[in-house]
C-alpha positions as a Markdown table, in Angstrom:
| # | Residue | x | y | z |
|---|---|---|---|---|
| 1 | Unk | 176.3 | 86.4 | 93.8 |
| 2 | Unk | 176.0 | 86.4 | 97.4 |
| 3 | Unk | 174.0 | 89.7 | 96.9 |
| 4 | Unk | 171.8 | 88.5 | 94.3 |
| 5 | Unk | 170.3 | 85.7 | 96.3 |
| 6 | Unk | 169.5 | 87.8 | 99.0 |
| 7 | Unk | 167.7 | 89.9 | 96.9 |
| 8 | Unk | 165.7 | 87.3 | 95.2 |
| 9 | Unk | 164.9 | 86.1 | 98.4 |
| 10 | Unk | 163.7 | 88.7 | 100.0 |
| 11 | Unk | 161.5 | 89.5 | 96.4 |
| 12 | Unk | 160.1 | 86.2 | 96.9 |
| 13 | Unk | 158.8 | 86.6 | 100.9 |
| 14 | Unk | 157.0 | 89.8 | 99.8 |
| 15 | Unk | 155.5 | 87.8 | 97.5 |
| 16 | Unk | 154.1 | 85.0 | 99.8 |
| 17 | Unk | 153.1 | 87.7 | 102.3 |
| 18 | Unk | 151.1 | 89.1 | 99.5 |
| 19 | Unk | 149.4 | 86.3 | 98.6 |
| 20 | Unk | 148.5 | 85.7 | 102.4 |
| 21 | Unk | 147.5 | 89.0 | 102.9 |
| 22 | Unk | 145.2 | 88.9 | 99.8 |
| 23 | Unk | 143.7 | 84.9 | 100.8 |
| 24 | Unk | 142.7 | 86.9 | 104.2 |
| 25 | Unk | 141.3 | 90.0 | 102.4 |
| 26 | Unk | 139.4 | 87.4 | 100.1 |
| 27 | Unk | 138.1 | 85.3 | 102.9 |
| 28 | Unk | 136.7 | 88.7 | 104.4 |
| 29 | Unk | 134.8 | 89.8 | 101.1 |
| 30 | Unk | 133.4 | 86.0 | 100.7 |
| 31 | Unk | 132.2 | 86.3 | 104.3 |
| 32 | Unk | 130.3 | 89.8 | 104.2 |
| 33 | Unk | 129.0 | 89.3 | 100.8 |
| 34 | Unk | 127.5 | 86.1 | 101.4 |
| 35 | Unk | 124.0 | 85.7 | 100.9 |
| 36 | Unk | 121.9 | 85.8 | 104.3 |
| 37 | Unk | 120.2 | 81.7 | 105.1 |
| 38 | Unk | 116.4 | 81.5 | 105.4 |
| 39 | Unk | 117.2 | 80.5 | 108.8 |
| 40 | Unk | 118.4 | 83.9 | 109.7 |
| 41 | Unk | 115.6 | 86.4 | 107.8 |
| 42 | Unk | 112.9 | 84.5 | 109.6 |
| 43 | Unk | 115.0 | 84.7 | 113.2 |
| 44 | Unk | 115.9 | 88.6 | 112.6 |
| 45 | Unk | 114.5 | 91.2 | 114.5 |
| 46 | Unk | 110.7 | 91.8 | 113.1 |
| 47 | Unk | 110.8 | 95.2 | 111.0 |
| 48 | Unk | 110.5 | 98.2 | 112.8 |
| 49 | Unk | 112.8 | 101.2 | 112.7 |
| 50 | Unk | 115.8 | 98.9 | 111.6 |
| 51 | Unk | 116.2 | 100.5 | 108.0 |
| 52 | Unk | 116.8 | 97.0 | 106.3 |
| 53 | Unk | 115.1 | 95.9 | 103.0 |
| 54 | Unk | 113.6 | 92.7 | 102.8 |
| 55 | Unk | 111.8 | 90.8 | 100.6 |
| 56 | Unk | 108.2 | 90.6 | 100.6 |
| 57 | Unk | 105.9 | 88.1 | 100.3 |
| 58 | Unk | 102.7 | 89.2 | 98.0 |
| 59 | Unk | 99.1 | 87.6 | 99.6 |
| 60 | Unk | 97.6 | 84.9 | 97.5 |
| 61 | Unk | 94.5 | 86.7 | 97.6 |
| 62 | Unk | 94.7 | 89.9 | 96.4 |
| 63 | Unk | 91.7 | 91.5 | 94.9 |
| 64 | Unk | 90.5 | 94.9 | 93.2 |
| 65 | Unk | 86.5 | 95.8 | 94.0 |
| 66 | Unk | 86.5 | 91.6 | 94.5 |
| 67 | Unk | 87.8 | 90.7 | 91.2 |
| 68 | Unk | 90.7 | 88.3 | 91.8 |
| 69 | Unk | 93.9 | 89.1 | 90.5 |
| 70 | Unk | 95.6 | 85.9 | 88.8 |
| 71 | Unk | 98.5 | 86.0 | 90.9 |
| 72 | Unk | 99.6 | 82.3 | 89.4 |
| 73 | Unk | 101.0 | 83.5 | 86.6 |
| 74 | Unk | 104.6 | 84.8 | 86.8 |
| 75 | Unk | 104.3 | 87.7 | 84.9 |
| 76 | Unk | 101.3 | 88.8 | 87.3 |
| 77 | Unk | 103.1 | 88.3 | 90.2 |
| 78 | Unk | 106.5 | 90.1 | 89.2 |
| 79 | Unk | 104.3 | 92.9 | 88.4 |
| 80 | Unk | 102.8 | 93.0 | 91.9 |
| 81 | Unk | 105.7 | 92.8 | 93.6 |
| 82 | Unk | 107.6 | 95.7 | 91.8 |
| 83 | Unk | 104.5 | 97.9 | 92.8 |
| 84 | Unk | 104.6 | 95.9 | 96.6 |
| 85 | Unk | 108.3 | 96.9 | 96.9 |
| 86 | Unk | 108.2 | 100.5 | 95.4 |
| 87 | Unk | 105.6 | 101.7 | 97.4 |
| 88 | Unk | 106.3 | 99.8 | 100.7 |
| 89 | Unk | 110.0 | 101.2 | 100.4 |
| 90 | Unk | 109.2 | 105.2 | 99.3 |
| 91 | Unk | 108.5 | 105.5 | 103.2 |
| 92 | Unk | 108.0 | 108.8 | 103.1 |
| 93 | Unk | 105.4 | 109.2 | 100.6 |
| 94 | Unk | 103.8 | 106.1 | 102.2 |
| 95 | Unk | 103.3 | 107.8 | 105.2 |
| 96 | Unk | 101.8 | 110.7 | 103.9 |
| 97 | Unk | 99.0 | 108.4 | 102.2 |
| 98 | Unk | 98.3 | 107.3 | 105.7 |
| 99 | Unk | 97.9 | 110.8 | 107.3 |
| 100 | Unk | 96.0 | 112.1 | 104.0 |
| 101 | Unk | 94.0 | 109.1 | 104.2 |
| 102 | Unk | 92.9 | 109.8 | 108.0 |
| 103 | Unk | 91.8 | 113.1 | 106.6 |
| 104 | Unk | 90.2 | 112.7 | 103.0 |
| 105 | Unk | 88.5 | 109.1 | 103.3 |
| 106 | Unk | 85.6 | 109.9 | 105.3 |
| 107 | Unk | 84.3 | 112.5 | 102.8 |
| 108 | Unk | 85.7 | 110.3 | 99.3 |
| 109 | Unk | 83.9 | 106.5 | 100.9 |
| 110 | Unk | 80.1 | 107.6 | 101.4 |
| 111 | Unk | 80.0 | 109.2 | 97.4 |
| 112 | Unk | 81.3 | 106.3 | 96.3 |
| 113 | Unk | 78.9 | 103.8 | 98.6 |
| 114 | Unk | 75.6 | 106.3 | 97.4 |
| 115 | Unk | 76.5 | 105.7 | 93.9 |
| 116 | Unk | 76.9 | 101.8 | 94.4 |
| 117 | Unk | 81.2 | 102.3 | 93.4 |
| 118 | Unk | 83.2 | 99.9 | 95.1 |
| 119 | Unk | 85.4 | 101.1 | 98.0 |
| 120 | Unk | 88.6 | 100.2 | 96.6 |
| 121 | Unk | 88.0 | 103.1 | 93.8 |
| 122 | Unk | 89.4 | 105.5 | 97.3 |
| 123 | Unk | 92.7 | 104.2 | 96.3 |
| 124 | Unk | 92.4 | 105.0 | 93.2 |
| 125 | Unk | 92.1 | 108.4 | 94.0 |
| 126 | Unk | 95.8 | 107.8 | 96.2 |
| 127 | Unk | 97.7 | 106.8 | 92.6 |
| 128 | Unk | 96.1 | 109.5 | 90.8 |
| 129 | Unk | 97.3 | 112.7 | 93.2 |
| 130 | Unk | 98.7 | 111.6 | 96.5 |
| 131 | Unk | 95.3 | 112.6 | 97.8 |
| 132 | Unk | 96.5 | 116.4 | 96.9 |
| 133 | Unk | 95.4 | 119.2 | 94.2 |
| 134 | Unk | 97.7 | 117.9 | 91.9 |
| 135 | Unk | 97.9 | 119.4 | 88.8 |
| 136 | Unk | 99.5 | 117.2 | 85.3 |
| 137 | Unk | 100.7 | 118.5 | 82.6 |
| 138 | Unk | 97.7 | 117.2 | 80.4 |
| 139 | Unk | 95.7 | 119.7 | 81.7 |
| 140 | Unk | 94.1 | 117.1 | 84.6 |
| 141 | Unk | 93.3 | 118.7 | 88.0 |
| 142 | Unk | 91.8 | 118.3 | 91.6 |
| 143 | Unk | 92.3 | 114.5 | 93.5 |
| 144 | Unk | 90.5 | 113.0 | 90.8 |
| 145 | Unk | 92.8 | 114.2 | 88.1 |
| 146 | Unk | 89.6 | 115.4 | 85.8 |
| 147 | Unk | 90.3 | 117.1 | 82.6 |
| 148 | Unk | 88.4 | 120.0 | 81.4 |
| 149 | Unk | 86.3 | 118.5 | 79.2 |
| 150 | Unk | 85.0 | 115.8 | 81.4 |
| 151 | Unk | 84.5 | 118.0 | 84.4 |
| 152 | Unk | 82.5 | 120.4 | 81.9 |
| 153 | Unk | 80.6 | 117.2 | 80.2 |
| 154 | Unk | 79.7 | 116.1 | 84.1 |
| 155 | Unk | 78.0 | 119.6 | 85.1 |
| 156 | Unk | 81.0 | 121.4 | 86.9 |
| 157 | Unk | 82.1 | 124.5 | 85.9 |
| 158 | Unk | 85.6 | 125.1 | 85.1 |
| 159 | Unk | 87.0 | 128.9 | 84.2 |
| 160 | Unk | 89.7 | 130.8 | 85.3 |
| 161 | Unk | 87.7 | 132.1 | 88.3 |
| 162 | Unk | 86.0 | 129.1 | 89.6 |
| 163 | Unk | 87.1 | 125.2 | 89.0 |
| 164 | Unk | 84.9 | 123.0 | 90.8 |
| 165 | Unk | 87.9 | 119.8 | 89.9 |
| 166 | Unk | 89.4 | 121.4 | 93.3 |
| 167 | Unk | 86.0 | 120.9 | 94.8 |
| 168 | Unk | 86.1 | 117.3 | 96.5 |
| 169 | Unk | 82.6 | 116.1 | 96.9 |
| 170 | Unk | 81.5 | 117.7 | 93.3 |
| 171 | Unk | 84.6 | 115.8 | 91.6 |
| 172 | Unk | 84.3 | 112.5 | 93.8 |
| 173 | Unk | 80.5 | 112.7 | 92.2 |
| 174 | Unk | 82.0 | 113.0 | 88.7 |
| 175 | Unk | 84.6 | 110.5 | 89.0 |
| 176 | Unk | 81.8 | 107.9 | 89.9 |
| 177 | Unk | 79.3 | 109.5 | 86.8 |
| 178 | Unk | 82.5 | 108.3 | 84.7 |
| 179 | Unk | 82.7 | 104.6 | 86.5 |
| 180 | Unk | 79.3 | 103.3 | 86.5 |
| 181 | Unk | 79.5 | 104.6 | 82.7 |
| 182 | Unk | 82.9 | 102.6 | 82.3 |
| 183 | Unk | 81.5 | 99.6 | 84.0 |
| 184 | Unk | 78.5 | 99.3 | 81.9 |
| 185 | Unk | 80.7 | 99.3 | 78.8 |
| 186 | Unk | 83.4 | 97.2 | 79.8 |
| 187 | Unk | 82.3 | 95.0 | 82.0 |
| 188 | Unk | 84.1 | 94.9 | 84.7 |
| 189 | Unk | 85.7 | 97.1 | 88.1 |
| 190 | Unk | 89.4 | 96.4 | 86.5 |
| 191 | Unk | 88.5 | 97.6 | 83.4 |
| 192 | Unk | 86.4 | 100.4 | 84.5 |
| 193 | Unk | 89.8 | 101.6 | 86.6 |
| 194 | Unk | 91.6 | 101.0 | 84.0 |
| 195 | Unk | 89.6 | 103.2 | 81.8 |
| 196 | Unk | 89.7 | 106.0 | 84.6 |
| 197 | Unk | 93.4 | 106.0 | 83.1 |
| 198 | Unk | 93.5 | 104.9 | 79.6 |
| 199 | Unk | 90.1 | 106.0 | 78.5 |
| 200 | Unk | 86.7 | 103.9 | 77.6 |
| 201 | Unk | 87.6 | 103.7 | 73.9 |
| 202 | Unk | 91.2 | 103.5 | 74.1 |
| 203 | Unk | 90.8 | 100.2 | 76.4 |
| 204 | Unk | 88.2 | 99.0 | 73.9 |
| 205 | Unk | 90.3 | 99.0 | 71.2 |
| 206 | Unk | 92.9 | 97.5 | 73.2 |
| 207 | Unk | 90.6 | 94.6 | 73.9 |
| 208 | Unk | 89.7 | 93.9 | 70.6 |
| 209 | Unk | 93.3 | 94.4 | 68.6 |
| 210 | Unk | 94.9 | 91.8 | 71.1 |
| 211 | Unk | 91.2 | 89.4 | 71.2 |
| 212 | Unk | 91.3 | 89.4 | 75.1 |
| 213 | Unk | 88.7 | 90.5 | 77.5 |
| 214 | Unk | 90.2 | 91.5 | 80.5 |
| 215 | Unk | 92.4 | 94.0 | 81.8 |
| 216 | Unk | 95.6 | 91.4 | 83.2 |
| 217 | Unk | 95.5 | 89.5 | 79.7 |
| 218 | Unk | 96.4 | 93.3 | 77.8 |
| 219 | Unk | 99.5 | 94.2 | 76.7 |
| 220 | Unk | 99.5 | 97.8 | 77.7 |
| 221 | Unk | 101.4 | 101.3 | 77.9 |
| 222 | Unk | 103.8 | 101.6 | 81.0 |
| 223 | Unk | 101.5 | 104.0 | 82.7 |
| 224 | Unk | 98.0 | 101.9 | 81.9 |
| 225 | Unk | 100.2 | 98.4 | 82.6 |
| 226 | Unk | 101.1 | 99.7 | 86.6 |
| 227 | Unk | 97.7 | 100.9 | 87.0 |
| 228 | Unk | 95.9 | 98.2 | 88.9 |
| 229 | Unk | 99.2 | 96.9 | 90.2 |
| 230 | Unk | 99.7 | 100.4 | 92.2 |
| 231 | Unk | 96.2 | 100.9 | 93.4 |
| 232 | Unk | 96.2 | 97.0 | 94.9 |
| 233 | Unk | 99.6 | 97.9 | 96.5 |
| 234 | Unk | 98.1 | 101.1 | 97.9 |
| 235 | Unk | 95.1 | 99.5 | 99.0 |
| 236 | Unk | 97.6 | 96.3 | 101.2 |
| 237 | Unk | 99.8 | 98.5 | 102.8 |
| 238 | Unk | 97.1 | 101.4 | 103.4 |
| 239 | Unk | 95.3 | 98.7 | 105.3 |
| 240 | Unk | 98.2 | 96.4 | 106.7 |
| 241 | Unk | 101.0 | 99.5 | 108.2 |
| 242 | Unk | 102.6 | 97.1 | 110.6 |
| 243 | Unk | 103.0 | 94.6 | 108.4 |
| 244 | Unk | 105.0 | 96.8 | 105.9 |
| 245 | Unk | 106.7 | 98.8 | 108.6 |
| 246 | Unk | 104.9 | 101.7 | 109.0 |
| 247 | Unk | 104.6 | 102.8 | 112.7 |
| 248 | Unk | 102.4 | 105.8 | 113.9 |
| 249 | Unk | 99.7 | 106.8 | 116.6 |
| 250 | Unk | 96.4 | 108.2 | 115.6 |
| 251 | Unk | 97.7 | 111.4 | 117.0 |
| 252 | Unk | 99.9 | 111.4 | 113.9 |
| 253 | Unk | 97.1 | 111.5 | 111.5 |
| 254 | Unk | 95.9 | 114.5 | 109.6 |
| 255 | Unk | 92.4 | 115.6 | 110.7 |
| 256 | Unk | 89.6 | 117.6 | 109.3 |
| 257 | Unk | 88.7 | 120.9 | 110.3 |
| 258 | Unk | 84.9 | 120.8 | 111.2 |
| 259 | Unk | 83.2 | 123.9 | 108.8 |
| 260 | Unk | 79.8 | 125.6 | 108.0 |
| 261 | Unk | 78.4 | 126.6 | 105.0 |
| 262 | Unk | 77.6 | 129.8 | 103.3 |
| 263 | Unk | 75.5 | 130.6 | 100.8 |
| 264 | Unk | 77.1 | 133.2 | 98.6 |
| 265 | Unk | 74.8 | 134.6 | 95.4 |
| 266 | Unk | 76.2 | 137.5 | 94.3 |
| 267 | Unk | 79.2 | 138.9 | 93.0 |
| 268 | Unk | 82.3 | 138.9 | 95.9 |
| 269 | Unk | 84.9 | 142.2 | 94.7 |
| 270 | Unk | 87.4 | 140.8 | 97.3 |
| 271 | Unk | 87.8 | 137.6 | 99.5 |
| 272 | Unk | 90.2 | 138.8 | 102.1 |
| 273 | Unk | 87.7 | 141.4 | 103.3 |
| 274 | Unk | 84.9 | 138.6 | 102.6 |
| 275 | Unk | 87.3 | 135.9 | 104.7 |
| 276 | Unk | 87.8 | 138.5 | 107.6 |
| 277 | Unk | 83.9 | 139.2 | 108.3 |
| 278 | Unk | 83.8 | 135.6 | 109.0 |
| 279 | Unk | 87.4 | 135.6 | 111.1 |
| 280 | Unk | 89.8 | 133.9 | 108.8 |
| 281 | Unk | 92.6 | 135.1 | 106.5 |
| 282 | Unk | 92.7 | 134.8 | 102.8 |
| 283 | Unk | 94.8 | 132.0 | 103.1 |
| 284 | Unk | 92.7 | 130.1 | 105.0 |
| 285 | Unk | 89.6 | 130.3 | 103.3 |
| 286 | Unk | 91.2 | 129.1 | 100.2 |
| 287 | Unk | 92.7 | 126.0 | 102.3 |
| 288 | Unk | 89.2 | 125.5 | 102.5 |
| 289 | Unk | 87.8 | 126.1 | 99.0 |
| 290 | Unk | 90.7 | 125.6 | 96.8 |
| 291 | Unk | 88.0 | 125.4 | 94.0 |
| 292 | Unk | 88.0 | 129.9 | 94.3 |
| 293 | Unk | 90.5 | 130.5 | 91.7 |
| 294 | Unk | 91.0 | 134.2 | 91.8 |
| 295 | Unk | 90.5 | 136.7 | 94.9 |
| 296 | Unk | 87.0 | 137.5 | 93.7 |
| 297 | Unk | 83.9 | 135.9 | 92.3 |
| 298 | Unk | 82.3 | 137.4 | 88.8 |
| 299 | Unk | 79.4 | 135.4 | 89.4 |
| 300 | Unk | 77.5 | 137.6 | 86.7 |
| 301 | Unk | 74.7 | 134.6 | 86.6 |
| 302 | Unk | 73.9 | 135.2 | 90.4 |
| 303 | Unk | 74.4 | 131.2 | 91.0 |
| 304 | Unk | 74.6 | 130.1 | 94.3 |
| 305 | Unk | 77.6 | 129.0 | 95.5 |
| 306 | Unk | 78.7 | 127.4 | 99.0 |
| 307 | Unk | 81.3 | 128.4 | 101.3 |
| 308 | Unk | 83.0 | 126.7 | 103.7 |
| 309 | Unk | 84.0 | 128.8 | 106.6 |
| 310 | Unk | 86.2 | 126.5 | 109.7 |
| 311 | Unk | 84.7 | 126.9 | 113.0 |
| 312 | Unk | 85.7 | 129.4 | 115.4 |
| 313 | Unk | 89.3 | 128.2 | 117.4 |
| 314 | Unk | 91.4 | 125.8 | 115.4 |
| 315 | Unk | 92.9 | 128.4 | 113.6 |
| 316 | Unk | 95.5 | 131.2 | 115.1 |
| 317 | Unk | 94.1 | 134.4 | 113.2 |
| 318 | Unk | 95.8 | 137.8 | 113.7 |
| 319 | Unk | 93.1 | 140.2 | 114.2 |
């Protein structure tokens, strides 16, 4: 009987100890999982290189091309919040956008201005291609992601030998023509931007079907529905790097290499030899002239092409 009592006492002690340990551990879990107070957030260290994730305060005056975003609408606010969060915390991609913008915006901006296109449309190019010569599954190409038919309709040469959709200045001119037509047809720059993604006919059809007259009132598919919000998010972040935790100096950004122009109105049978005549190699020639799609130029029509050659001293080329 005494043995049984001792066993029961031992079991009881173990249970009590277990409950005590669990209570202590639970208290620790509760303490570690407890939400940080607003006061603690305000008093915490500035968001620089601390690898913490913060909710973002959405500016109340966001706009695209001077057309205000209706942020009092909770749906619009949530969608804007999503794009700001995604693009702020996709840090590697964001930093690349800062670096490339320094190189390509000075080329794009004056062409937009000359054509009467708001400067904000340079951010459309950012979300279309990341400022690279991207290729889409549908066949769109270049920084402005122009489809073959659109390119040809607007005077670009598009074939296996030469594809001027890869020519940044010429492609920007085509994008401007398309956007001006869209603005005239749809009535606002916001809808013109949406039409760059979904087409003028597609946007017009949706507006008529849903009996509304603005982008922010439309129910759209995933891609076009996020389109303007992504543009505005990149505009906001690229204009306020420190606010969103991006830290760099001017020397960290990519720079344009100065070039001079060479006119060619004949066949070029070998671009490797052509490049060597100007003290560069084929790779460097293609970097500055990505619209040349083959290592030769057919040019049976004797068309005049302008080829960009980098000024001497910017590349280390073996002789």
